[in-house]
PATI-669385 format. One record per residue (C-alpha): residue number from 1; residue in one letter; chain; z, x negated, y negated. Coordinates in nm, 3 decimals. Layout:
% PATI-669385
REC     k   r   c        c3        c1        c2
REC   NUM   a   A         Z         X         Y
...
***
This chain:
% PATI-669385
REC     k   r   c        c3        c1        c2
REC     1   x   A     0.005     0.021    -0.008
REC     2   x   A    -0.066    -0.132    -0.342
REC     3   x   A     0.249    -0.220    -0.547
REC     4   x   A     0.227    -0.005    -0.864
REC     5   x   A     0.529    -0.120    -0.975
REC     6   x   A     0.403    -0.488    -1.038
REC     7   x   A     0.544    -0.576    -1.414
REC     8   x   A     0.288    -0.753    -1.608
REC     9   x   A     0.224    -0.831    -2.011
REC    10   x   A     0.541    -0.697    -2.105
REC    11   x   A     0.756    -0.861    -2.357
REC    12   x   A     1.057    -1.027    -2.245
REC    13   x   A     1.398    -0.934    -2.430
REC    14   x   A     1.519    -1.131    -2.724
REC    15   x   A     1.808    -1.256    -2.689
REC    16   x   A     1.968    -1.549    -2.717
REC    17   x   A     1.857    -1.683    -3.033
REC    18   x   A     1.951    -1.801    -3.356
REC    19   x   A     1.924    -1.539    -3.601
REC    20   x   A     2.002    -1.763    -3.890
REC    21   x   A     1.731    -2.020    -3.811
REC    22   x   A     1.549    -1.851    -4.091
REC    23   x   A     1.375    -2.091    -4.353
REC    24   x   A     1.430    -1.916    -4.650
REC    25   x   A     1.784    -1.824    -4.560
REC    26   x   A     1.913    -2.148    -4.528
REC    27   x   A     1.659    -2.329    -4.774
REC    28   x   A     1.853    -2.053    -5.060
REC    29   x   A     2.209    -2.151    -4.935
REC    30   x   A     2.161    -2.467    -5.010
REC    31   x   A     1.997    -2.421    -5.333
REC    32   x   A     2.243    -2.170    -5.448
REC    33   x   A     2.526    -2.445    -5.380
REC    34   x   A     2.656    -2.338    -5.040
REC    35   x   A     2.504    -2.558    -4.819
REC    36   x   A     2.871    -2.641    -4.698
REC    37   x   A     2.872    -2.355    -4.520
REC    38   x   A     2.572    -2.396    -4.350
REC    39   x   A     2.768    -2.507    -4.064
REC    40   x   A     2.995    -2.169    -4.016
REC    41   x   A     2.616    -1.987    -4.119
REC    42   x   A     2.445    -2.132    -3.827
REC    43   x   A     2.740    -2.046    -3.589
REC    44   x   A     2.768    -1.663    -3.661
REC    45   x   A     2.407    -1.679    -3.644
REC    46   x   A     2.420    -1.807    -3.268
REC    47   x   A     2.681    -1.524    -3.229
REC    48   x   A     2.480    -1.244    -3.373
REC    49   x   A     2.174    -1.341    -3.204
REC    50   x   A     2.332    -1.378    -2.845
REC    51   x   A     2.363    -1.105    -2.582
REC    52   x   A     2.712    -0.984    -2.656
REC    53   x   A     2.699    -0.889    -3.007
REC    54   x   A     2.381    -0.719    -2.914
REC    55   x   A     2.546    -0.503    -2.706
REC    56   x   A     2.859    -0.462    -2.907
REC    57   x   A     2.655    -0.328    -3.201
REC    58   x   A     2.448    -0.132    -2.979
REC    59   x   A     2.723     0.034    -2.768
REC    60   x   A     2.905     0.118    -3.097
REC    61   x   A     2.602     0.242    -3.221
REC    62   x   A     2.556     0.469    -2.957
REC    63   x   A     2.877     0.594    -2.908
REC    64   x   A     2.966     0.731    -3.249
REC    65   x   A     3.326     0.789    -3.409
REC    66   x   A     3.522     1.059    -3.313
REC    67   x   A     3.761     1.271    -3.540
REC    68   x   A     4.101     1.404    -3.415
REC    69   x   A     4.266     1.636    -3.681
REC    70   x   A     4.530     1.731    -3.506
REC    71   x   A     4.715     1.583    -3.163
REC    72   x   A     4.770     1.799    -2.863
REC    73   x   A     5.093     1.934    -2.970
REC    74   x   A     4.913     2.069    -3.280
REC    75   x   A     5.030     1.806    -3.510
REC    76   x   A     4.825     1.689    -3.809
REC    77   x   A     4.704     1.310    -3.746
REC    78   x   A     4.369     1.279    -3.912
REC    79   x   A     4.241     0.992    -3.659
REC    80   x   A     3.930     0.850    -3.626
REC    81   x   A     3.847     0.709    -3.263
REC    82   x   A     3.609     0.414    -3.253
REC    83   x   A     3.412     0.230    -2.947
REC    84   x   A     3.641    -0.062    -2.865
REC    85   x   A     3.338    -0.300    -2.957
REC    86   x   A     3.372    -0.167    -3.318
REC    87   x   A     3.697    -0.387    -3.357
REC    88   x   A     3.531    -0.660    -3.205
REC    89   x   A     3.261    -0.653    -3.476
REC    90   x   A     3.522    -0.606    -3.744
REC    91   x   A     3.736    -0.868    -3.600
REC    92   x   A     3.474    -1.124    -3.646
REC    93   x   A     3.365    -1.028    -3.972
REC    94   x   A     3.719    -1.079    -4.090
REC    95   x   A     3.786    -1.410    -3.917
REC    96   x   A     3.495    -1.525    -4.109
REC    97   x   A     3.559    -1.397    -4.438
REC    98   x   A     3.273    -1.141    -4.482
REC    99   x   A     3.556    -0.897    -4.615
REC   100   x   A     3.711    -1.151    -4.907
REC   101   x   A     3.654    -1.496    -4.868
REC   102   x   A     3.521    -1.574    -5.208
REC   103   x   A     3.859    -1.416    -5.368
REC   104   x   A     4.031    -1.705    -5.177
REC   105   x   A     3.778    -1.995    -5.174
REC   106   x   A     3.772    -2.166    -5.503
REC   107   x   A     3.476    -2.349    -5.383
REC   108   x   A     3.128    -2.328    -5.620
REC   109   x   A     2.888    -2.112    -5.359
REC   110   x   A     3.166    -1.907    -5.242
REC   111   x   A     2.940    -1.588    -5.291
REC   112   x   A     2.620    -1.718    -5.157
REC   113   x   A     2.772    -1.848    -4.846
REC   114   x   A     2.922    -1.505    -4.787
REC   115   x   A     2.644    -1.329    -4.882
REC   116   x   A     2.443    -1.551    -4.574
REC   117   x   A     2.682    -1.502    -4.322
REC   118   x   A     2.635    -1.085    -4.410
REC   119   x   A     2.286    -1.144    -4.379
REC   120   x   A     2.276    -1.316    -4.037
REC   121   x   A     2.619    -1.103    -3.881
REC   122   x   A     2.442    -0.766    -4.035
REC   123   x   A     2.171    -0.848    -3.734
REC   124   x   A     2.411    -0.745    -3.480
REC   125   x   A     2.556    -0.455    -3.594
REC   126   x   A     2.448    -0.336    -3.986
REC   127   x   A     2.707    -0.012    -3.965
REC   128   x   A     3.029    -0.223    -3.983
REC   129   x   A     2.944    -0.390    -4.289
REC   130   x   A     3.015    -0.071    -4.478
REC   131   x   A     3.439    -0.149    -4.485
REC   132   x   A     3.363    -0.515    -4.485
REC   133   x   A     3.119    -0.454    -4.807
REC   134   x   A     3.391    -0.197    -4.971
REC   135   x   A     3.707    -0.458    -4.891
REC   136   x   A     3.501    -0.744    -5.085
REC   137   x   A     3.397    -0.538    -5.366
REC   138   x   A     3.757    -0.369    -5.413
REC   139   x   A     3.937    -0.687    -5.509
REC   140   x   A     3.756    -0.714    -5.854
REC   141   x   A     3.853    -0.377    -5.963
REC   142   x   A     4.217    -0.421    -5.838
REC   143   x   A     4.183    -0.710    -6.080
REC   144   x   A     4.210    -0.431    -6.327
REC   145   x   A     4.582    -0.402    -6.247
REC   146   x   A     4.755    -0.722    -6.196
REC   147   x   A     5.045    -0.589    -6.031
REC   148   x   A     4.891    -0.399    -5.748
REC   149   x   A     4.654    -0.713    -5.754
REC   150   x   A     4.864    -0.942    -5.706
REC   151   x   A     5.066    -0.747    -5.384
REC   152   x   A     4.736    -0.646    -5.233
REC   153   x   A     4.455    -0.902    -5.256
REC   154   x   A     4.627    -1.131    -5.017
REC   155   x   A     4.600    -0.847    -4.806
REC   156   x   A     4.266    -0.743    -4.879
REC   157   x   A     4.130    -1.107    -4.861
REC   158   x   A     4.374    -1.220    -4.494
REC   159   x   A     4.123    -1.321    -4.257
REC   160   x   A     4.323    -1.092    -3.998
REC   161   x   A     4.165    -0.765    -3.858
REC   162   x   A     4.471    -0.557    -3.808
REC   163   x   A     4.365    -0.200    -3.738
REC   164   x   A     4.659     0.067    -3.699
REC   165   x   A     4.782     0.348    -3.924
REC   166   x   A     5.093     0.155    -4.060
REC   167   x   A     5.191     0.103    -4.410
REC   168   x   A     4.944    -0.122    -4.578
REC   169   x   A     5.170    -0.372    -4.710
REC   170   x   A     5.364    -0.424    -4.367
REC   171   x   A     5.021    -0.539    -4.192
REC   172   x   A     4.869    -0.903    -4.150
REC   173   x   A     4.534    -0.774    -4.344
REC   174   x   A     4.393    -0.448    -4.457
REC   175   x   A     4.107    -0.264    -4.513
REC   176   x   A     3.990    -0.099    -4.814
REC   177   x   A     3.740     0.214    -4.856
REC   178   x   A     3.589     0.404    -5.133
REC   179   x   A     3.614     0.788    -5.227
REC   180   x   A     3.385     0.902    -5.556
REC   181   x   A     3.162     1.126    -5.470
REC   182   x   A     3.206     1.547    -5.492
REC   183   x   A     2.955     1.829    -5.386
REC   184   x   A     2.901     1.935    -5.713
REC   185   x   A     2.823     1.611    -5.838
REC   186   x   A     2.685     1.335    -5.601
REC   187   x   A     2.617     1.022    -5.840
REC   188   x   A     2.713     1.194    -6.136
REC   189   x   A     3.080     1.097    -6.063
REC   190   x   A     3.187     1.191    -6.429
REC   191   x   A     3.171     1.556    -6.279
REC   192   x   A     3.439     1.498    -6.035
REC   193   x   A     3.688     1.764    -6.064
REC   194   x   A     3.982     1.613    -5.837
REC   195   x   A     4.230     1.646    -6.062
REC   196   x   A     4.546     1.362    -6.100
REC   197   x   A     4.890     1.468    -6.215
REC   198   x   A     5.187     1.211    -6.338
REC   199   x   A     5.449     1.215    -6.114
REC   200   x   A     5.698     1.095    -6.383
REC   201   x   A     5.728     0.760    -6.209
REC   202   x   A     5.534     0.468    -6.397
REC   203   x   A     5.202     0.464    -6.280
REC   204   x   A     5.178     0.752    -5.971
REC   205   x   A     4.996     1.065    -5.976
REC   206   x   A     4.983     1.317    -5.725
REC   207   x   A     4.594     1.367    -5.644
REC   208   x   A     4.420     1.712    -5.549
REC   209   x   A     4.070     1.750    -5.477
REC   210   x   A     3.785     1.760    -5.194
REC   211   x   A     3.593     1.404    -5.165
REC   212   x   A     3.252     1.475    -5.037
REC   213   x   A     3.149     1.160    -4.918
REC   214   x   A     3.440     0.891    -4.817
REC   215   x   A     3.268     0.593    -4.554
REC   216   x   A     3.539     0.436    -4.294
REC   217   x   A     3.804     0.674    -4.365
REC   218   x   A     4.029     0.485    -4.100
REC   219   x   A     4.066     0.216    -4.398
REC   220   x   A     4.408     0.113    -4.526
REC   221   x   A     4.347     0.221    -4.875
REC   222   x   A     4.146     0.407    -5.123
REC   223   x   A     4.006     0.356    -5.434
REC   224   x   A     3.905     0.679    -5.568
REC   225   x   A     3.830     0.880    -5.890
REC   226   x   A     3.987     1.168    -6.041
REC   227   x   A     4.046     1.351    -6.339
REC   228   x   A     4.391     1.273    -6.499
REC   229   x   A     4.517     1.442    -6.858
REC   230   x   A     4.354     1.093    -7.090
REC   231   x   A     4.023     1.136    -6.847
REC   232   x   A     3.856     1.057    -6.546
REC   233   x   A     4.060     0.743    -6.397
REC   234   x   A     4.028     0.533    -6.101
REC   235   x   A     4.349     0.537    -5.802
REC   236   x   A     4.447     0.307    -5.549
REC   237   x   A     4.520     0.586    -5.237
REC   238   x   A     4.700     0.462    -4.899
REC   239   x   A     4.717     0.634    -4.625
REC   240   x   A     5.047     0.577    -4.532
REC   241   x   A     5.317     0.553    -4.824
REC   242   x   A     5.582     0.316    -4.856
REC   243   x   A     5.866     0.561    -4.637
REC   244   x   A     5.608     0.527    -4.330
REC   245   x   A     5.509     0.882    -4.368
REC   246   x   A     5.135     0.987    -4.386
REC   247   x   A     4.993     1.037    -4.719
REC   248   x   A     4.849     1.394    -4.771
REC   249   x   A     4.491     1.297    -4.722
REC   250   x   A     4.309     1.549    -4.492
REC   251   x   A     3.993     1.422    -4.268
REC   252   x   A     3.814     1.744    -4.309
REC   253   x   A     3.470     1.660    -4.075
REC   254   x   A     3.268     1.343    -3.981
REC   255   x   A     2.901     1.349    -4.119
REC   256   x   A     2.637     1.356    -3.875
REC   257   x   A     2.440     1.096    -4.015
REC   258   x   A     2.058     0.992    -3.988
REC   259   x   A     2.186     0.607    -3.935
REC   260   x   A     2.479     0.440    -3.962
REC   261   x   A     2.632     0.559    -3.702
REC   262   x   A     2.877     0.307    -3.562
REC   263   x   A     3.023     0.340    -3.889
REC   264   x   A     3.210     0.707    -3.997
REC   265   x   A     3.207     0.904    -4.304
REC   266   x   A     3.370     1.145    -4.379
REC   267   x   A     3.450     1.451    -4.610
REC   268   x   A     3.849     1.453    -4.711
REC   269   x   A     4.110     1.669    -4.902
REC   270   x   A     4.365     1.517    -5.130
REC   271   x   A     4.628     1.781    -5.072
REC   272   x   A     4.880     1.646    -5.346
REC   273   x   A     4.839     1.274    -5.259
REC   274   x   A     4.994     0.992    -5.425
REC   275   x   A     4.781     0.717    -5.549
REC   276   x   A     4.860     0.434    -5.832
REC   277   x   A     4.647     0.402    -6.146
REC   278   x   A     4.455     0.115    -6.133
REC   279   x   A     4.336    -0.003    -6.511
REC   280   x   A     4.411     0.285    -6.792
REC   281   x   A     4.322     0.641    -6.792
REC   282   x   A     3.977     0.758    -6.854
REC   283   x   A     3.870     0.383    -6.814
REC   284   x   A     3.762     0.489    -6.422
REC   285   x   A     3.441     0.434    -6.427
REC   286   x   A     3.468     0.104    -6.609
REC   287   x   A     3.707     0.017    -6.318
REC   288   x   A     3.510     0.103    -6.058
REC   289   x   A     3.197    -0.014    -6.167
REC   290   x   A     3.281    -0.390    -6.092
REC   291   x   A     3.320    -0.237    -5.747
REC   292   x   A     3.007    -0.105    -5.718
REC   293   x   A     2.836    -0.395    -5.871
REC   294   x   A     2.961    -0.614    -5.557
REC   295   x   A     2.828    -0.341    -5.303
REC   296   x   A     2.512    -0.359    -5.458
REC   297   x   A     2.466    -0.706    -5.409
REC   298   x   A     2.556    -0.620    -5.026
REC   299   x   A     2.262    -0.322    -5.042
REC   300   x   A     2.004    -0.599    -5.095
REC   301   x   A     2.154    -0.888    -4.879
REC   302   x   A     2.157    -0.582    -4.632
REC   303   x   A     1.791    -0.459    -4.677
REC   304   x   A     1.670    -0.797    -4.665
REC   305   x   A     1.860    -0.897    -4.332
REC   306   x   A     1.670    -0.578    -4.225
REC   307   x   A     1.304    -0.667    -4.251
REC   308   x   A     1.425    -1.011    -4.133
REC   309   x   A     1.516    -0.856    -3.796
REC   310   x   A     1.201    -0.648    -3.787
REC   311   x   A     1.018    -0.930    -3.860
REC   312   x   A     1.118    -1.145    -3.598
REC   313   x   A     1.120    -0.841    -3.306
REC   314   x   A     0.750    -0.800    -3.474
REC   315   x   A     0.650    -1.140    -3.369
REC   316   x   A     0.807    -1.220    -3.049
REC   317   x   A     0.606    -0.904    -2.975
REC   318   x   A     0.278    -1.002    -3.051
REC   319   x   A     0.365    -1.378    -2.918
REC   320   x   A     0.420    -1.211    -2.616
REC   321   x   A     0.184    -0.901    -2.582
REC   322   x   A    -0.204    -0.920    -2.515
REC   323   x   A    -0.407    -0.600    -2.580
REC   324   x   A    -0.806    -0.652    -2.574
REC   325   x   A    -0.835    -0.975    -2.407
REC   326   x   A    -0.580    -1.198    -2.639
REC   327   x   A    -0.226    -1.233    -2.788
REC   328   x   A    -0.206    -1.002    -3.018
REC   329   x   A    -0.042    -1.272    -3.240
REC   330   x   A    -0.378    -1.432    -3.256
REC   331   x   A    -0.571    -1.140    -3.357
REC   332   x   A    -0.672    -1.165    -3.684
REC   333   x   A    -0.531    -0.796    -3.850
REC   334   x   A    -0.290    -0.849    -3.682
REC   335   x   A    -0.202    -1.173    -3.857
REC   336   x   A    -0.239    -1.017    -4.164
REC   337   x   A     0.047    -0.767    -4.075
REC   338   x   A     0.275    -0.997    -3.974
REC   339   x   A     0.231    -1.202    -4.284
REC   340   x   A     0.262    -0.948    -4.500
REC   341   x   A     0.591    -0.859    -4.306
REC   342   x   A     0.693    -1.187    -4.360
REC   343   x   A     0.615    -1.228    -4.741
REC   344   x   A     0.784    -0.893    -4.809
REC   345   x   A     1.078    -1.050    -4.609
REC   346   x   A     1.130    -1.349    -4.760
REC   347   x   A     1.064    -1.241    -5.112
REC   348   x   A     1.369    -1.029    -5.039
REC   349   x   A     1.577    -1.272    -4.893
REC   350   x   A     1.505    -1.519    -5.205
REC   351   x   A     1.592    -1.300    -5.438
REC   352   x   A     1.886    -1.145    -5.302
REC   353   x   A     2.082    -1.486    -5.235
REC   354   x   A     1.984    -1.613    -5.615
REC   355   x   A     2.122    -1.273    -5.734
REC   356   x   A     2.446    -1.369    -5.528
REC   357   x   A     2.447    -1.734    -5.679
REC   358   x   A     2.454    -1.576    -6.031
REC   359   x   A     2.752    -1.404    -5.900
REC   360   x   A     2.937    -1.756    -5.811
REC   361   x   A     2.811    -1.860    -6.193
REC   362   x   A     2.908    -1.589    -6.359
REC   363   x   A     3.255    -1.609    -6.208
REC   364   x   A     3.280    -1.952    -6.344
REC   365   x   A     3.217    -1.831    -6.692
REC   366   x   A     2.808    -1.875    -6.717
REC   367   x   A     2.733    -1.633    -6.944
REC   368   x   A     2.374    -1.632    -6.912
REC   369   x   A     2.434    -1.577    -6.552
REC   370   x   A     2.636    -1.322    -6.606
REC   371   x   A     2.344    -1.123    -6.773
REC   372   x   A     2.090    -1.238    -6.521
REC   373   x   A     2.340    -1.107    -6.264
REC   374   x   A     2.371    -0.762    -6.457
REC   375   x   A     2.015    -0.686    -6.491
REC   376   x   A     1.858    -0.887    -6.193
REC   377   x   A     2.078    -0.714    -5.930
REC   378   x   A     1.994    -0.348    -6.077
REC   379   x   A     1.624    -0.448    -6.024
REC   380   x   A     1.665    -0.610    -5.731
REC   381   x   A     1.883    -0.309    -5.562
REC   382   x   A     1.617    -0.107    -5.663
REC   383   x   A     1.317    -0.308    -5.501
REC   384   x   A     1.421    -0.454    -5.222
REC   385   x   A     1.642    -0.143    -5.086
REC   386   x   A     1.347     0.064    -5.158
REC   387   x   A     1.099    -0.138    -4.960
REC   388   x   A     1.302    -0.143    -4.643
REC   389   x   A     1.230     0.178    -4.458
REC   390   x   A     0.824     0.061    -4.504
REC   391   x   A     0.924    -0.228    -4.385
REC   392   x   A     1.103    -0.121    -4.085
REC   393   x   A     0.848     0.113    -4.004
REC   394   x   A     0.551    -0.123    -3.944
REC   395   x   A     0.732    -0.371    -3.781
REC   396   x   A     0.836    -0.071    -3.500
REC   397   x   A     0.446    -0.028    -3.528
REC   398   x   A     0.382    -0.347    -3.423
REC   399   x   A     0.547    -0.286    -3.087
REC   400   x   A     0.342     0.055    -3.052
REC   401   x   A     0.493     0.267    -2.853
REC   402   x   A     0.711     0.038    -2.718
REC   403   x   A     0.885     0.035    -3.029
REC   404   x   A     0.940     0.412    -3.067
REC   405   x   A     1.150     0.381    -2.773
REC   406   x   A     1.568     0.350    -2.856
REC   407   x   A     1.554     0.068    -2.578
REC   408   x   A     1.365    -0.193    -2.834
REC   409   x   A     1.582    -0.127    -3.108
REC   410   x   A     1.364    -0.060    -3.373
REC   411   x   A     1.437     0.290    -3.437
REC   412   x   A     1.772     0.220    -3.486
REC   413   x   A     1.656    -0.053    -3.772
REC   414   x   A     1.424     0.231    -3.903
REC   415   x   A     1.747     0.517    -3.889
REC   416   x   A     1.979     0.234    -4.112
REC   417   x   A     1.677     0.113    -4.345
REC   418   x   A     1.727     0.417    -4.596
REC   419   x   A     2.108     0.358    -4.644
REC   420   x   A     2.110     0.104    -4.906
REC   421   x   A     1.882     0.255    -5.122
REC   422   x   A     2.095     0.574    -5.170
REC   423   x   A     2.435     0.389    -5.149
REC   424   x   A     2.562     0.310    -5.488
REC   425   x   A     2.311     0.516    -5.656
REC   426   x   A     1.964     0.620    -5.478
REC   427   x   A     1.659     0.468    -5.652
REC   428   x   A     1.667     0.672    -5.940
REC   429   x   A     2.000     0.613    -6.083
REC   430   x   A     1.916     0.212    -6.011
REC   431   x   A     1.602     0.209    -6.176
REC   432   x   A     1.759     0.405    -6.501
REC   433   x   A     2.099     0.129    -6.436
REC   434   x   A     1.814    -0.101    -6.562
REC   435   x   A     1.668     0.090    -6.850
REC   436   x   A     2.058     0.138    -6.940
REC   437   x   A     2.139    -0.236    -6.901
REC   438   x   A     1.821    -0.333    -7.131
REC   439   x   A     1.930    -0.075    -7.378
REC   440   x   A     2.321    -0.156    -7.418
REC   441   x   A     2.255    -0.551    -7.344
REC   442   x   A     1.916    -0.666    -7.475
REC   443   x   A     1.993    -1.017    -7.450
REC   444   x   A     2.014    -0.963    -7.096
REC   445   x   A     1.619    -0.898    -7.109
REC   446   x   A     1.618    -1.241    -7.239
REC   447   x   A     1.787    -1.389    -6.993
REC   448   x   A     1.584    -1.208    -6.721
REC   449   x   A     1.298    -1.390    -6.919
REC   450   x   A     1.427    -1.711    -6.955
REC   451   x   A     1.487    -1.680    -6.524
REC   452   x   A     1.117    -1.604    -6.480
REC   453   x   A     1.000    -1.821    -6.725
REC   454   x   A     1.145    -2.135    -6.538
REC   455   x   A     0.808    -2.102    -6.307
REC   456   x   A     0.593    -2.103    -6.659
REC   457   x   A     0.227    -2.242    -6.597
REC   458   x   A     0.282    -2.275    -6.262
REC   459   x   A     0.084    -1.978    -6.129
REC   460   x   A    -0.188    -1.806    -6.326
REC   461   x   A    -0.150    -1.479    -6.151
REC   462   x   A     0.243    -1.491    -6.213
REC   463   x   A     0.134    -1.587    -6.576
REC   464   x   A    -0.049    -1.331    -6.640
REC   465   x   A     0.187    -1.052    -6.473
REC   466   x   A     0.469    -1.167    -6.681
REC   467   x   A     0.282    -1.140    -6.987
REC   468   x   A     0.181    -0.775    -6.934
REC   469   x   A     0.563    -0.706    -6.830
REC   470   x   A     0.668    -0.880    -7.135
REC   471   x   A     0.411    -0.655    -7.286
REC   472   x   A     0.540    -0.316    -7.150
REC   473   x   A     0.908    -0.413    -7.190
REC   474   x   A     0.851    -0.471    -7.585
REC   475   x   A     0.680    -0.160    -7.639
REC   476   x   A     0.772     0.093    -7.415
REC   477   x   A     0.780     0.430    -7.585
REC   478   x   A     1.004     0.706    -7.630
REC   479   x   A     1.304     0.785    -7.434
REC   480   x   A     1.169     1.043    -7.230
REC   481   x   A     0.832     0.820    -7.186
REC   482   x   A     1.031     0.524    -7.080
REC   483   x   A     1.261     0.757    -6.862
REC   484   x   A     0.898     0.875    -6.660
REC   485   x   A     0.803     0.531    -6.577
REC   486   x   A     1.126     0.378    -6.495
REC   487   x   A     1.061     0.326    -6.124
REC   488   x   A     0.707     0.134    -6.207
REC   489   x   A     0.820    -0.086    -6.489
REC   490   x   A     1.188    -0.165    -6.228
REC   491   x   A     0.922    -0.235    -5.976
REC   492   x   A     0.712    -0.500    -6.163
REC   493   x   A     1.028    -0.659    -6.310
REC   494   x   A     1.118    -0.674    -5.943
REC   495   x   A     0.812    -0.811    -5.811
REC   496   x   A     0.803    -1.077    -6.127
REC   497   x   A     1.087    -1.234    -6.055
REC   498   x   A     1.052    -1.266    -5.719
REC   499   x   A     0.682    -1.389    -5.768
REC   500   x   A     0.857    -1.649    -5.983
REC   501   x   A     1.147    -1.778    -5.721
REC   502   x   A     0.896    -1.781    -5.466
REC   503   x   A     0.675    -1.994    -5.677
REC   504   x   A     0.951    -2.243    -5.773
REC   505   x   A     1.159    -2.261    -5.491
REC   506   x   A     0.924    -2.116    -5.150
REC   507   x   A     0.703    -2.234    -4.909
REC   508   x   A     0.383    -2.263    -5.081
REC   509   x   A     0.182    -2.029    -4.842
REC   510   x   A     0.420    -1.777    -4.913
REC   511   x   A     0.449    -1.805    -5.307
REC   512   x   A     0.009    -1.787    -5.249
REC   513   x   A     0.017    -1.520    -5.028
REC   514   x   A     0.300    -1.311    -5.250
REC   515   x   A     0.107    -1.406    -5.625
REC   516   x   A    -0.236    -1.315    -5.422
REC   517   x   A    -0.103    -0.976    -5.338
REC   518   x   A     0.177    -0.820    -5.481
REC   519   x   A     0.061    -0.981    -5.871
REC   520   x   A    -0.315    -1.003    -5.861
REC   521   x   A    -0.387    -0.666    -5.774
REC   522   x   A    -0.606    -0.718    -5.424
REC   523   x   A    -0.305    -0.525    -5.218
REC   524   x   A    -0.357    -0.243    -5.022
REC   525   x   A    -0.062     0.049    -5.008
REC   526   x   A     0.001    -0.028    -4.647
REC   527   x   A     0.111    -0.385    -4.480
REC   528   x   A    -0.137    -0.586    -4.356
REC   529   x   A    -0.370    -0.599    -4.621
REC   530   x   A    -0.342    -0.941    -4.778
REC   531   x   A    -0.657    -1.074    -4.907
REC   532   x   A    -0.864    -1.355    -4.757
REC   533   x   A    -0.767    -1.715    -4.783
REC   534   x   A    -0.409    -1.656    -4.684
REC   535   x   A    -0.238    -1.909    -4.492
REC   536   x   A    -0.141    -1.635    -4.209
REC   537   x   A    -0.031    -1.895    -3.914
REC   538   x   A     0.213    -2.099    -4.140
REC   539   x   A     0.384    -1.766    -4.316
REC   540   x   A     0.456    -1.618    -3.930
REC   541   x   A     0.552    -1.984    -3.778
REC   542   x   A     0.842    -1.933    -4.069
REC   543   x   A     0.909    -1.522    -3.888
REC   544   x   A     0.920    -1.663    -3.551
REC   545   x   A     1.277    -1.648    -3.372
REC   546   x   A     1.448    -1.994    -3.294
REC   547   x   A     1.609    -2.047    -2.965
REC   548   x   A     2.005    -2.093    -2.983
***
């Protein structure tokens, strides 16, 4: 009888590879002043690409968290049960400082080092990075209230993941969540209706209201917004009070999400929950925006990480799969697609790590870098996160029907890809934030062009695109017209910034392909429409997975 089950022309599993062996990542790490962290980034990259961590991520995603509102006897417990592998992922992330190392490490490049670690470890599972990112971002907001920061900052930056429902200051380390949006307002947090009433004890309030999205509800503390007598204010709300009793935080339900399913996102109610004021009454948005700025950096880094992951999967498949008499990787149209995906991933990576470097230098007192961080982060968050779903879809399609099957891992990547664009304000919010930055801090536009102009004269296509952009921003028209065109303007800002960085620091083949396609109007809407003359083989080689 014929053997109908002989397996041929199938692609071997992509496990046991070093996800940190990414030239754009490592080059950026060194250039932005964090070369001292390369050994740890490589260690984490080998772990992330290994079979064990990949299995942790797969099963944590497949076995979504479960909410238990009551115990068997009818007592209210408000507990979320996670798959055990979730805790393994969290333990590694915290041990390597993804949640807070830059706040306790004074070396230059600490934020860059952390961003690189987020980039590689997120390829094991992006879902658990949500509470990791919020914990990282909570510290600058808490510093608005020095006495609270003194107590909580050492716990938020501790290398110990200490899960469990206990009073926060009794633990070896704590995780922070964020609870801002409400059903009537969404991103318009000033429309919040949660009320905060002073208790009479200095700095303490009772909070009553319904929060529509609270990610990671098993966190130890939450930063939340509520309407105090003096206006919208920021509060620190613990899950367990100093006397060991549970705070009046009720978990109503978990959200059934498109992706990010290893992580719990919930609706909660405050029923007179006790909170502590952070900063001044009426300054809640100004306080919480310090947290939002840091999570926006993680949105860009995570999107770039997902692009790299999809690219590597696509190149691996095309290298081992044959069709129509030749390897997919040797067929001209496929090389165009793969190279285009690689160019996009490298541009996202180099821009994200550059902005992590701006965070470092701004923290050291560099005002020019602070201005660049302010506008460049909003620009990059908009564009890189907006490109991620299209990139994931194209990478999936490179695997054909195999990519549409859950076992390939690409559907999971595809479902995850829209999240960073939505988190901390969707595309419109990010684009309008760029306009706000330009209006309130015109010097930020000068800092943006100063960064672009460091590549002046190196590529005629970049120079021409920069001149067009400068003209448009110099005469934008009335406010309504500017808002109408905001996405187009911010897209062009992002492309010119990426082009400048690639021309200055990227591989010449990648920089040429980027300028020829993204800046010289010789590029189609779909991936795989690079113009002739691009060095696709060199570009694709940079996206080929490396053995651990």
